[in-house]
C-alpha positions in Angstrom: 54.5 21.6 1.2 52.8 24.6 0.3 51.6 23.4 -3.0 50.3 20.0 -1.5 48.0 22.2 0.9 46.9 24.7 -1.8 45.9 21.5 -3.7 44.1 20.1 -0.9 42.2 23.4 -0.3 41.4 23.4 -4.0 39.9 19.9 -3.9 37.9 20.2 -0.8 36.4 23.8 -2.3 35.7 21.9 -5.4 34.3 18.9 -3.6 32.1 20.9 -1.5 30.8 23.0 -4.3 29.7 19.7 -6.4 28.5 18.4 -3.4 26.2 21.4 -2.6 25.0 21.4 -6.3 24.1 17.8 -6.1 21.4 18.6 -3.2 20.3 22.1 -4.5 16.8 21.9 -6.3 15.8 24.2 -9.1 13.6 27.3 -8.2 10.6 26.6 -10.1 8.3 28.8 -7.7 8.0 31.4 -10.4 7.4 29.0 -13.4 4.2 27.4 -14.5 2.8 24.2 -15.7 0.9 24.3 -19.0 -1.9 22.0 -19.3 -2.6 20.2 -22.8 -6.1 18.2 -22.1 -8.8 18.4 -21.3 -9.1 22.1 -22.0 -11.8 24.6 -20.6 -14.9 23.8 -22.0 -13.9 20.3 -23.3 -16.3 17.5 -23.2 -15.8 13.7 -22.5 -17.9 10.8 -23.7 -17.6 7.9 -21.3 -15.7 7.7 -18.1 -12.1 7.5 -19.2 -10.4 11.0 -19.0 -6.7 11.4 -19.9 -5.1 14.3 -18.2 -1.9 15.7 -20.1 0.3 18.5 -19.5 3.7 20.0 -20.9 7.1 18.7 -19.1 8.4 21.2 -16.8 12.3 21.4 -16.2 12.9 21.3 -12.7 9.6 19.5 -11.4 10.2 16.1 -10.2 6.3 15.4 -9.8 3.1 17.1 -10.1 0.2 17.4 -7.9 -3.3 17.4 -9.8 -6.5 18.2 -8.2 -9.9 17.5 -9.8 -13.2 19.2 -8.0 -16.7 18.4 -8.9 -19.6 21.1 -9.8 -20.0 22.0 -5.8 -16.2 22.4 -5.7 -15.7 19.3 -3.5 -12.2 18.0 -4.2 -12.5 14.5 -5.6 -8.8 13.7 -6.3 -5.5 15.4 -4.8 -2.9 13.2 -6.1 0.8 13.3 -6.5 1.9 11.7 -9.8 4.8 11.3 -12.3 5.3 11.8 -16.0 3.1 14.4 -17.8 0.0 12.2 -18.3 -2.6 10.7 -15.8 -5.8 8.7 -16.7 -8.6 8.6 -13.9 -12.3 7.3 -14.8 -15.0 10.0 -13.6 -18.5 9.6 -13.6 -20.7 11.8 -15.7 -20.9 15.3 -14.3 -19.1 18.9 -14.6 -15.5 19.3 -13.2 -12.4 21.2 -12.9 -8.9 20.3 -12.8 -5.6 22.4 -11.9 -2.0 21.1 -11.5 1.3 22.2 -10.2 5.1 21.2 -10.3 7.0 20.2 -7.2 10.5 18.9 -6.4 12.0 18.9 -3.1 12.6 22.4 -2.4 10.0 24.5 -4.6 6.6 24.2 -6.3 5.0 26.1 -8.9 1.5 27.9 -8.3 -1.7 25.8 -9.5 -2.6 26.6 -13.1 -6.0 28.3 -13.2 -9.0 25.8 -12.9 -10.0 24.2 -16.6 -13.5 23.2 -16.5 -14.6 20.3 -18.5 -17.4 17.7 -18.6 -17.9 14.1 -18.6 -21.1 12.7 -20.5 -22.3 9.0 -20.5 -21.8 6.6 -23.3 -23.5 3.3 -24.2 -20.0 2.2 -25.9 -18.0 0.8 -23.0 -15.1 -0.2 -25.1 -12.5 2.3 -23.7 -14.1 3.0 -20.2 -12.4 1.9 -17.2 -14.1 -0.3 -14.4 -12.6 0.9 -11.0 -12.3 -1.9 -8.4 -12.8 -0.7 -4.9 -12.4 -3.9 -2.0 -10.7 -5.7 -1.1 -7.3 -3.8 -1.7 -4.9 -4.8 -4.2 -2.3 -7.7 -3.3 -3.8 -8.0 0.4 -2.6 -10.9 2.4 -5.7 -12.3 4.6 -6.4 -15.2 6.3 -10.4 -14.6 5.6 -12.0 -16.9 3.1 -15.3 -15.1 2.6 -15.4 -12.0 0.6 -17.7 -9.0 -0.6 -16.2 -7.7 -3.8 -17.2 -4.2 -4.8 -16.6 -1.6 -7.6 -17.7 1.7 -8.9 -20.7 1.1 -11.3 -20.7 2.5 -14.8 -24.1 4.4 -15.2 -24.4 3.0 -19.0 -23.6 -0.7 -17.9 -26.3 -3.2 -17.7 -24.5 -6.0 -16.3 -21.1 -7.0 -14.8 -19.2 -10.6 -15.3 -17.0 -11.6 -12.2 -14.0 -14.0 -12.7 -12.0 -15.6 -10.3 -8.7 -17.2 -11.1 -6.5 -19.4 -8.7 -2.4 -19.0 -9.1 -0.9 -21.8 -7.3 2.3 -22.4 -9.4 0.2 -21.8 -12.5 -3.1 -19.6 -13.2 -6.5 -21.3 -13.7 -10.2 -20.2 -13.4 -11.9 -21.2 -10.2 -14.9 -23.9 -10.8 -18.0 -22.2 -11.2 -16.6 -19.1 -12.5 -17.1 -16.5 -14.4 -20.3 -15.4 -13.3 -22.4 -13.2 -15.5 -25.5 -11.1 -15.5 -24.5 -9.4 -12.2 -26.7 -6.3 -11.6 -25.1 -4.3 -9.1 -21.4 -2.9 -8.3 -21.1 -6.0 -6.0 -20.7 -9.9 -5.7 -20.2 -11.7 -2.5 -18.5 -15.2 -2.1 -19.7 -17.0 1.3 -18.5 -20.4 0.4 -15.0 -20.8 2.1 -14.5 -24.0 0.1 -14.0 -22.0 -3.2 -10.9 -20.8 -1.7 -9.7 -24.8 -1.4 -5.9 -24.0 -0.9 -3.8 -20.9 0.5 -2.7 -19.3 -2.8 -3.1 -15.9 -4.8 -6.4 -15.5 -5.9 -7.0 -12.9 -9.0 -10.5 -11.5 -9.3 -11.6 -9.7 -12.6 -14.9 -7.7 -13.2 -16.1 -6.2 -16.4 -19.0 -4.2 -17.3 -21.5 -5.0 -20.4 -23.9 -2.9 -22.4 -26.6 -4.7 -24.2 -27.7 -2.2 -26.7 -24.1 -1.7 -28.1 -23.1 -5.2 -27.2 -19.7 -3.8 -26.2 -17.9 -4.1 -22.8 -14.7 -2.9 -21.1 -11.6 -4.7 -20.5 -11.4 -6.7 -17.3 -10.2 -4.7 -14.4 -8.2 -6.8 -11.8 -6.8 -7.4 -8.3 -5.1 -9.8 -6.2 -5.6 -11.1 -2.6 -3.4 -13.7 -1.2 -5.1 -16.2 1.3 -3.0 -17.5 4.0 -4.6 -19.5 6.9 -1.3 -21.1 8.4 0.1 -19.6 11.6 3.7 -19.0 11.9 5.5 -21.3 14.4 6.1 -20.4 17.9 9.5 -18.4 18.4 12.2 -20.1 20.2 13.9 -17.8 22.9 17.7 -17.3 22.9 19.1 -14.9 25.4 18.7 -14.4 28.5 18.9 -17.6 29.7 16.2 -18.8 31.9 16.5 -17.8 35.6 19.7 -15.6 34.5 20.9 -12.8 36.8 21.7 -9.7 35.2 23.4 -6.8 36.9 22.4 -4.1 34.6 19.1 -2.6 34.3 19.3 -2.6 30.3 18.8 -5.9 28.8 18.7 -7.0 25.4 16.4 -10.2 24.6 16.9 -12.3 21.5 14.9 -14.9 19.9 14.5 -16.7 16.7 11.7 -17.2 14.5 9.9 -20.6 13.8 9.8 -21.9 10.1 6.6 -20.8 8.3 5.3 -24.0 6.7 2.4 -22.8 4.8 1.9 -22.4 1.1 2.4 -18.9 1.2 5.1 -17.1 3.3 5.3 -13.4 4.2 7.0 -11.1 6.8 7.1 -11.6 10.6 6.2 -9.3 13.0 7.1 -10.2 16.4 5.7 -9.1 19.6 7.5 -9.3 22.8 5.9 -9.0 26.3 7.7 -8.4 29.7 6.0 -8.4 33.0 6.6 -8.9 37.0 3.5 -11.6 36.9 4.5 -14.8 35.5 0.7 -15.0 34.3 1.3 -11.7 32.5 -1.5 -10.0 34.2 -0.3 -6.5 34.2 2.1 -6.3 31.3 4.9 -3.8 31.6 6.1 -3.9 28.0 4.9 -5.0 24.9 6.6 -4.0 21.7 6.2 -5.0 17.9 9.5 -5.4 15.8 10.3 -7.3 12.6 13.7 -7.8 14.3 14.7 -10.8 16.4 15.8 -8.4 19.3 14.6 -6.0 21.7 16.2 -4.0 24.4 14.3 -3.0 27.6 15.6 -0.9 30.4 14.0 -1.7 33.8 13.4 0.5 36.8 14.1 -1.6 39.5 15.6 -4.6 40.5 13.5 -7.9 41.0 12.2 -11.0 38.9 10.5 -10.4 35.3 9.2 -12.5 32.8 9.2 -12.3 29.0 7.9 -14.3 26.1 7.3 -13.6 22.3 4.7 -14.3 19.7 4.8 -13.9 15.9 2.1 -12.7 13.5 2.4 -12.8 9.8 1.1 -10.3 7.2 -2.2 -12.2 6.8 -2.7 -11.7 10.5 -2.2 -15.3 11.5 -0.6 -15.4 15.1 1.9 -18.3 16.3 1.6 -19.6 19.9 3.5 -17.8 22.4 7.0 -19.0 23.3 7.9 -20.9 26.3 8.1 -18.2 29.1 11.7 -17.4 30.8 12.5 -15.1 33.8 15.3 -12.8 34.3 16.2 -11.6 37.8 17.7 -8.1 37.7 20.3 -7.6 40.5 22.6 -5.1 41.7 
C-alpha cells in the first residue's frame, strides 16, 4: 500500500511540475530584438517599406511602432513572424520594435530613422484601400470607395467583380482615368443581386508607364431580412410561480441569397404595447433568462437582425403571468 501511495505522490508531483512548465513563459525582459532593416539613415524609394528583424527565442509576437518626423505614432501594431510590410508616404520616419509573450516583454529597440522618397516607378508600390472595410456585410447598395493616393500616381483604375457562384466583371467596369483617391457608385442597379462584390483599384504613372498591382477588398450585399422568430416557451398566458423565467424561441429560415449569423433581440414589458420596456437583450442564442421583480402580467416578443443589419418583423406577442 505504501508503494502505491508513493507512486501516486510521485505521479502527482510530476504532473503538477509539467503542467506548470506548460504555462510558464520564458522571461525575455532582459533580451533585445535585433533589427535588420531599415537601419539608421536608410532611404527607400517608393512607398513599400519592408521591416525585418531577427527572431527572438521566447517571443510569441512583436510590437512595432512607426513615428513620423514630428514624433506622431502612425502605427502601433502587434505582429507575428519577423517581417512586416507597410506602405508609407514620402517623408522621414523612425521605427522601433520589442518582443512580447504572455507574461514578459523586451525593451523597445533604440529608434532607427529612415526616409521614404517618391518614385515614378509604381511596379513594386502598394495601394492602400480605406473604405468600405474588407468583408463587410451590408444592405446598402450605394457606396463611396476610398483609398490612400500615391503621390506619383497620375490616375487610378477601378474594377468591380460580382461573385455569384462564379466571378464576372460587372458591366461598365473597369473605370479608368480616375484622378482622385475616391470613386462613388450611386446607381443601385449595378448591384443587381445580393452577392459578394470585389472592388479593385490600381494606380498608374504615365511617364514611366508603370502601375501597381490591383489592391482588392470584398463587400457582401444582403438586402433580405430574416423571417420573424417563432416563440416557443413559455406558452401564451402561462402562469408561473417563479420570478426567474427562461424564454425560448426559434429563428425563421433565411431565404436570401446570402445567409449570415443572426442576433436576436428580446423585449419584455408590463405594457402590451411595449411603451415602457423593462428588458431589452441582444443574444445570438435562442434563449434568455430574466428575473422579474414583482408579480403581474408581462408581455414578450423577439425580432432577428442579420449581419447586414436587416431586421425581421417582430414575433407574435405572448404574455406570462408571474404569481406567488
